[in-house]
N, C-alpha and C positions, 0 to 999 in steps of 0.2 A: 504444548504448543511448540511447533517447530518454526513457523514463520508468521510474522504479523504484517499486515498491510497498514501503511500509514497514509491517511489523507491529510493534506496540508496545503498551505498557500504557496504559489509561485512568487510571492512577494514575502519579504521578511517582516513587514509591519513597521510601525513607528516606534515601538518600544523594544529595547534590547532584551527584555524578559522573554519575548517570543522566540528569539534566536537561541537564548539560553535553554529554554524548554525543549526545543528541537534537538539541540546538541545533547542534552541530558537523556532524551529518549533514545537517540542513536546509540549512545554509550551503554544504556541499560539493556538494549536489545542484544548488543554484542556481549556484554557481561553475563547474560543469561544463556549464551550459546545458541541464540535464535538467529533466524534470517529475517531480512527486511524486504518487503515488496512495496514499491511506491511508484509514483507517476513518471519517473524517469528524467525529470528536469534537473538541471544543475544550478538553478537560480532559486532565490527565496528560501523558505523553510524546507522545501524539497531538497535543495542542494545541501543545506546544513545538516538535516537528519541523515541523509545518505552518506555524506562524508564522515560524520561522527560514527555511524554504524560500521562503515568500512574500516575506519581507523581502529575500532574496537574489535576487529576480527570477524564481524558478521558477514555472511554471504549476502550480497545486495543485488536484487533484481529490479531493474527499472523497466517500465512498460509505457511507451509513449506513441501516440498516433503520428504517422508520417508528417502530417501538416503542422505539428507542433515541435518537431525536432529542431528546426531553426529558431522558431519563435521563443521556445522555452529553453533553448540551448541544451539539447539532449546531453545528458551526462556521459561523455565519452570515456571517463575514467573507470566506468563500471566494467566488471568482467562479463556481466550479463545484462545488456541493454537490448530489449526487444522492441522493434518498431512494428506497429500494427496499423491496420487500415483506418480504424475509426475509434471514437471515444467509447462506443458501445463495446467494441472488441477489447479495448484497454480495461474497462471496468469488469467485464466478464472474466478476463484472464487474471486480474488482480484478485478477484473474489475466489476464483478456483484455486489459486496458488496459496492463499493465506488461510490460517487457522483462526484468525480474529482480526478485528479492525481497531485502530486507534486514530482519533481525529484531533489534530492540532489546529490552532487558529488558521483561518483562511477565508476566502470569499465565497461567491456563488458556487463555483466548481467544487470546493471542499464540502460545502453544505449539501450540494446535490448528491455527491458520492456517498456521504454519510447517511442521508435519508434513503437513498436507494438501498444501501446495505440493510438498514432497518426494515424497509419495506419487504425485501427478499426474506428476511428473518420472519416477519409477520406472516408472509405467504407460505412459509415452510420450504422455500427454495434452498436455504442453508440453515445451519444451526450454530452460527458463529456470533460471538459477542461484539458489541460496538461500544467503545469507551471514548468519551470526550475528555481531553485534558484541559481543565478549566483555568489556564494561565491568566492571572489578573481578572478572573471572573468573566473571561471572554465568552464562554458558552452559557452563562447563567440566564441570559435573556431568552436564548433558544429553548432552554429547559422550561422556562416560564411559558413559552408559546406551546410547548408540548403539554404542559399542565392545563393550559386553556383549552386545548383540543379535547382533553378528558372531561373537563368541566362542562363543555358545550355538547358532549355526547358524540364526538367524532372519532375518538380514540379510546379504546378500552384500557383501564388501568394496568392490566397485565402487559399490554403492548407498550405502554408508556415506560414501564419499568425496564424495558429492553435497552433504553438509551441510558447507558451508565455514565456517571459523572465522576471524575477523579481529579484531585488537586495537582497531581504531578505524574511523571512518567512511570515511576515505580508503582504507584497506586493503580494506574491504568493497566499495567501489565498484570498486577495481582488480581484486579477485577476480572480481566479476561480469563485468567487461569481458573478462577472460581465460577465463572459463568455457566449456568445451566439453562439452556433454551426452554421456554415454555412449550408445552405440548400444543401444537396447532396442526390443523389439517393441512395437507399439502395441496395448495390451490393450483400451482403451476409447476411444470418441470423446468429445470435450468434454462433450456433453450427457448422456452416460451416467455421468459421475462422481458 
């Protein structure tokens, strides 16, 4: 893996453990000689993970829609900040540039990005892993919701297994390095998603 995309909150959350997890992930990405692709904001966990990765020597690429540059305080400290026209273009570019995805705590946007990456994996659009960093059990309830989808017949067990859960940054990076995508038929081409 050369580059990892991190989905995370534009807020830092109420507990310092979330910021610590973001900082640890940024450092781990740099220590492994990898690059970071993220949403381009300078605030919240996005700002924390990007600054930590940059300080650790990682090349960092931020991708942010024009409309959010001012609102999320686009990170002007980056060597590579790409301003795009829409959220759709942002997500497509992040997915194209990354070799895997890590999900830190966040809100609706973070969850939507993670679930879209899982959906694209399920549809055969890409074959990249998605690992959730479960800081303070943050993603445990979401994993229970995925298990409920399986139990109710809306999600196949093999597809559920694609949502990887890791206790910390190092374990998440290790999980992505080991990830082997299940064989699925290609339902859509990248531009059709």
